[in-house]
N, C-alpha and C positions, 0 to 999 in steps of 0.2 A: 355248631362242630363238632362233631364225635373224636374219630380216631383218624377225619383225615386231613389231620395240620399239620403232622411231619412232613407233609407232599407238594404243602402252599405256602407261602412267603406269609409272614406275621407283621403287623408292625411292630412285639419287641424287637424281634429277629435286624430289621430294620436297621431303625436309630435314623438321624436327623443325618448324613453319611453325603445327602448328595445334593446337588442344587436345585433344582425344581420337586414339590409332588407335584403329580397330577393324578386326582381324580374322574373316573369315565365311569358314565352310570347310562342304563335303555328304561323305559318302559314301555308297558303293552299292551293296549286292553282286549283284552279277548273278543266280545263282540263286534266289532268294526273292522279288528283288525289293524287298528293303527298303533303305529309306535314313535318313540320317541327318544335321540341320543345328546349326550351331551360329554361335553370334559371341559373341568375348570384348572388351571395352569397354579401355584402357589411356586410364589419365592421368598421364605420371609416370613409366612404366614401372610403372607402380601399375595390378591386375587391381582394374576398381572397377564390373563389372556381366559377365556373363555370361547366354547364353540357348542351348538345343539341345533337343531336338527329335529323333519320326521321323514315318516316313510311310512309309505302304504301296503295295505297286504304281505302282511310281516310275523315275526314270532320273535316270544321275550330272547333267546339265542342272541337272533340276529340282531339287535335292537342294543345288546351288551358290547356285540362282535363289534356293533359302525364303529360307537363311544369308540371305544380304546384302538382304532382303526386309527378315525380322527383323527387323537390323541396321541399317535406316536405317529401321525404324518406333521399335525404341527409340533411337536420336537423336532425332528427331524429337519424339517421347515425353517423352524427360527430358534434354534436353540440346541442346534445337532452335536458343540462340542460342550454340554454341559452334563451334567452325573442328570439323572434323571427315575424315578419310580413312577409310576404310572398304577395305580391302585382300583382296583374294581373291586363290586362287591358279589361275582360273579365265577363260583369255584371254577364254571366251565370255561369260564371264560384265560381266566389263572391260569389252569392247570394244559386247558389249548394250548396256551401261549410255550409256558414252560416244560412239558414233557409230552401229549400226545403230539403234535404238528410234526415235531420230527421224525417219530415213525410214521404218523399219515406220508411224509412229502418224501421219505424213504420207499412208502407204497403204495405212488403211484395216486398218492391224496385217495388211498385208501384205508379203512377194515380191516384189519386181515386176520380170522378167527379162525381155531381152528374146529368148528362144525363144514365139514361138508356145504356142506346147504346154503350157510349164509358162509363165504372162505373168504370175499372178497366183496365188502360191497361202497358204495361211494356215502364217503364222510358228511354228514349235513352240513349246510353254507361250505361251501368248497372255495367260491369263485371271494370272499371272506378268508380264510382262512392264508389261499394262495398271496394277496393283497395283504394280509399281516404278517405272512412270512418275510416278502418280501423287506416292510419298512422294518423289521424289529432286525431284519439282516443285513438292513445296511447301517445298524450301531449297537455297538456293543456298551455302551455306555449307561442302558437302559436296561431299569428292573421291572419285572409285572411283577405285585406282590394284590394281596387278598385283605382286603378291609368287609369291616363287620357294616350293614347294611343295616340303615335306619335303625338309628344307631344313636346317635348327635352328635359321629363327626363331621364338623366341621364340613371339610371338601366335599365329602361322601353326600351331602342335606344337598349343600349349595347344587351339585351333580345333577341328584334328583329330581330336585325346583325347574332349570334349568330341561332336563329331559320333556318331565311331564308339562313344558312351554310350550317345548320344539313337539312334541305329540300334539297339543288342542293348539296347532299354527297349520293345522290340516284343513280344520273348522274355514270354507269356502278356499282354499286354489290348493292345484294338483302338485308338489311337491316330490320328486322319487316315484 
């Protein structure tokens, strides 16, 4: 990352002040259009829960958003009273959660541009963003933060592995 680091939360700014550390990741195979998503929940450096799944006819950003949505939904259902940080290696997902979704929501889930020809465009993945907003709005104890992907961070590597397992589970069955 270059000059974008000031607009997203980084690991050194989070510390260990959260009860749960949750890693969310998506994967995507462009040739097949198949994707996978996963999340892994850690408490005191021990994995306590995980989830993964698959998606047909998708895109990379969508799988990242599904992973984040599933992670936040799990927290809201299973650990609503605990502080949690959800780590994602997707700058799009992190900035979308922490900054853009509030603007999009106020604009009717549209991008507003000074250019009159594209003044009001629907955002990508509006249904996912609406669902993420609903989940995040339920829990003020959640933090969404960025982590560098494929850098040896155990939680991110585990989520990546499970996302790939989810994608590969499409072979032979029709899910989502």
